[in-house]
C-alpha positions as CSV (number, residue, x, y, z in Angstrom):
1,M,-54.0,53.9,-26.3
2,T,-51.8,52.2,-28.9
3,L,-48.1,51.5,-28.4
4,A,-47.3,54.1,-31.0
5,I,-44.7,56.7,-30.1
6,V,-46.5,60.0,-29.8
7,G,-45.2,63.2,-31.3
8,L,-42.0,61.8,-32.5
9,A,-41.5,64.0,-35.5
10,A,-42.8,67.0,-33.6
11,G,-40.2,66.4,-30.9
12,S,-37.3,66.7,-33.3
13,S,-36.0,70.1,-34.2
14,A,-35.0,71.0,-37.7
15,G,-31.5,69.8,-36.8
16,L,-29.9,73.1,-36.3
17,A,-28.0,72.0,-33.2
18,A,-26.9,68.8,-35.0
19,E,-25.5,70.7,-37.9
20,V,-23.2,72.6,-35.5
21,A,-22.4,69.9,-32.8
22,P,-20.9,67.2,-35.1
23,T,-18.4,69.6,-36.4
24,A,-17.1,70.2,-32.9
25,L,-17.0,66.5,-32.3
26,A,-14.5,66.0,-35.1
27,T,-12.0,68.0,-33.0
28,I,-12.3,65.7,-30.0
29,Q,-9.6,63.1,-29.8
30,P,-10.8,59.9,-28.1
31,A,-9.0,59.1,-24.9
32,Y,-8.3,55.5,-24.4
33,V,-7.3,53.5,-21.4
34,P,-4.8,51.2,-23.1
35,S,-4.6,47.6,-22.3
36,I,-1.3,46.6,-20.8
37,P,0.3,43.9,-22.8
38,N,1.0,40.8,-20.8
39,P,0.1,42.4,-17.5
40,V,1.3,40.8,-14.3
41,V,-1.6,39.2,-12.6
42,P,-0.9,38.2,-9.0
43,T,-1.2,34.5,-8.2
44,V,-4.0,33.9,-5.8
45,T,-3.9,30.7,-3.8
46,P,-7.4,30.0,-2.4
47,A,-7.9,28.5,1.0
48,P,-9.2,24.9,0.9
49,G,-12.8,24.9,-0.4
50,E,-12.6,28.5,-1.7
51,A,-12.8,29.5,-5.4
52,V,-10.6,32.2,-7.0
53,A,-12.7,35.2,-7.9
54,A,-13.1,35.7,-11.7
55,D,-11.6,39.2,-11.7
56,T,-8.3,37.9,-10.3
57,Q,-7.9,35.5,-13.2
58,Q,-8.4,37.7,-16.3
59,P,-7.1,41.3,-16.9
60,D,-9.6,43.9,-18.1
61,D,-8.9,44.3,-21.9
62,T,-11.8,46.7,-22.5
63,I,-11.3,50.2,-24.0
64,A,-12.9,52.9,-21.9
65,Y,-13.9,56.4,-23.0
66,P,-13.9,59.4,-20.6
67,T,-17.1,60.9,-22.2
68,L,-19.8,60.0,-24.5
69,A,-18.5,62.6,-27.0
70,A,-15.1,60.8,-27.0
71,A,-16.9,57.5,-27.6
72,V,-18.8,59.0,-30.5
73,A,-15.7,60.7,-31.9
74,A,-13.8,57.4,-31.9
75,Q,-16.5,55.8,-34.1
76,Q,-16.5,58.4,-36.9
77,A,-13.8,57.0,-39.1
78,R,-15.1,53.4,-39.2
79,G,-16.6,52.3,-42.5
80,E,-18.6,49.1,-42.9
81,M,-22.4,49.4,-42.6
82,D,-24.9,46.5,-42.3
83,D,-28.7,46.7,-42.3
84,D,-28.9,47.0,-38.5
85,L,-26.5,49.9,-38.4
86,R,-28.1,51.7,-41.3
87,C,-31.6,51.3,-39.8
88,L,-30.5,52.4,-36.3
89,A,-28.6,55.4,-37.6
90,G,-31.6,56.4,-39.7
91,A,-33.9,56.3,-36.7
92,I,-31.4,58.3,-34.6
93,Y,-31.1,60.8,-37.4
94,Y,-34.9,61.3,-38.0
95,E,-36.0,61.1,-34.3
96,S,-33.2,63.0,-32.6
97,K,-30.7,64.7,-34.8
98,G,-31.3,68.0,-33.0
99,E,-30.8,66.4,-29.6
100,P,-27.7,66.2,-27.4
101,L,-25.6,63.0,-27.8
102,A,-27.2,61.5,-24.7
103,G,-30.6,62.0,-26.2
104,Q,-29.6,60.4,-29.5
105,L,-28.1,57.4,-27.6
106,A,-31.3,57.1,-25.6
107,V,-33.4,56.8,-28.7
108,A,-31.0,54.1,-29.9
109,E,-31.4,52.3,-26.6
110,V,-35.2,52.2,-26.9
111,I,-34.9,50.6,-30.3
112,L,-32.3,48.0,-29.2
113,N,-34.4,47.2,-26.1
114,R,-37.5,46.7,-28.2
115,A,-35.6,44.4,-30.5
116,D,-34.5,42.3,-27.5
117,S,-37.9,42.4,-25.7
118,G,-39.8,39.9,-27.9
119,R,-42.8,42.3,-27.8
120,F,-42.0,44.4,-30.9
121,G,-40.1,43.6,-34.1
122,S,-37.5,40.9,-33.8
123,S,-34.8,42.9,-35.5
124,I,-33.6,46.5,-35.3
125,C,-35.1,47.3,-38.8
126,G,-38.2,45.4,-37.9
127,V,-38.7,47.5,-34.7
128,I,-38.3,50.7,-36.7
129,T,-40.5,49.8,-39.6
130,Q,-43.3,48.3,-37.4
131,P,-46.5,50.0,-38.5
132,G,-47.6,53.0,-36.4
133,Q,-44.4,53.3,-34.3
134,F,-42.2,55.9,-36.0
135,S,-43.8,58.7,-38.0
136,F,-40.8,59.2,-40.3
137,V,-41.2,55.7,-41.8
138,R,-42.9,55.9,-45.2
139,G,-44.5,52.8,-46.7
140,G,-42.5,50.5,-44.4
141,R,-39.2,52.2,-45.4
142,I,-36.8,54.5,-43.7
143,P,-36.1,57.5,-46.0
144,S,-32.6,57.8,-47.3
145,V,-30.2,60.4,-45.9
146,D,-27.5,62.4,-47.6
147,P,-24.4,60.8,-46.2
148,S,-22.4,64.0,-46.4
149,R,-24.6,65.7,-43.7
150,P,-22.7,66.1,-40.4
151,A,-25.9,65.1,-38.5
152,W,-25.9,61.8,-40.4
153,R,-22.3,61.1,-39.6
154,T,-23.0,61.8,-35.9
155,A,-26.1,59.5,-36.0
156,L,-24.0,56.7,-37.5
157,A,-21.3,57.1,-34.8
158,V,-24.0,57.1,-32.0
159,A,-25.5,53.9,-33.6
160,R,-22.1,52.3,-33.4
161,V,-21.7,53.3,-29.8
162,A,-25.1,51.8,-29.0
163,L,-24.5,48.6,-30.9
164,D,-21.1,48.1,-29.3
165,D,-22.5,49.0,-25.8
166,A,-19.6,51.4,-25.5
167,W,-21.4,53.9,-23.2
168,E,-24.1,53.5,-20.6
169,S,-27.2,55.5,-21.3
170,D,-29.5,57.0,-18.7
171,A,-32.3,55.4,-20.6
172,S,-30.7,51.9,-20.8
173,D,-33.9,50.1,-19.9
174,A,-36.4,52.3,-21.7
175,L,-38.9,50.9,-24.2
176,Y,-40.9,54.1,-25.0
177,F,-40.3,57.8,-25.5
178,H,-42.3,60.8,-26.6
179,A,-41.6,64.5,-27.2
180,R,-41.5,66.5,-24.0
181,R,-44.4,68.7,-25.2
182,A,-46.7,65.7,-25.7
183,A,-48.7,64.4,-22.8
184,P,-49.9,60.9,-23.7
185,G,-50.9,60.1,-20.1
186,W,-49.1,56.8,-20.1
187,G,-49.1,54.8,-16.9
188,R,-45.5,53.8,-17.4
189,V,-42.4,54.3,-15.3
190,K,-40.4,57.3,-16.3
191,V,-36.7,56.5,-16.5
192,A,-35.1,59.7,-18.0
193,S,-35.8,63.1,-19.5
194,I,-33.1,64.0,-22.0
195,G,-33.2,67.0,-24.3
196,N,-36.7,67.2,-25.8
197,H,-37.7,63.6,-25.1
198,V,-39.0,61.7,-22.1
199,F,-38.2,58.0,-21.8
200,Y,-40.2,55.2,-20.1
201,R,-39.9,51.5,-19.4
């Protein structure tokens, strides 16, 4: 059995759900947990020989989102796009544009995990264009996408969430996935089943 992802194109619908869902996303206002400027941090005096815990020394300045949809909606107005972002968004679009946001994020996680693993391509674009892995790749290239399509804008926003590690995916340690209707008989550990895909590590 090769490491190729089985039935990828077959697992993606024609994108009907994605053409409706992103429009709804535009109406979601992201909810932020604001950082408090110059917060009062209590002084902790350790007993002799004890260290002060790290979380008592630094306030948490991170922005939290109440839902994945809010995290995605918060990304949609950002502009700059490098090769990693373009490649990751392309893979999300072609592999999972008809999937729920959690399924799109899970596909992104597989690609990021592969890039970090040292067993696949060493970059995001390298993972995606590795021969025999993704059926939408043609001649080592990711086909272009009409940037006005709502499904593309959603894929781009999901890619930003994944790259920024702004939401924890149920498939955060997955390295493989296939369409639910495929049965490759892998002896791998299943970590999640989201939408029309099953994810493994």
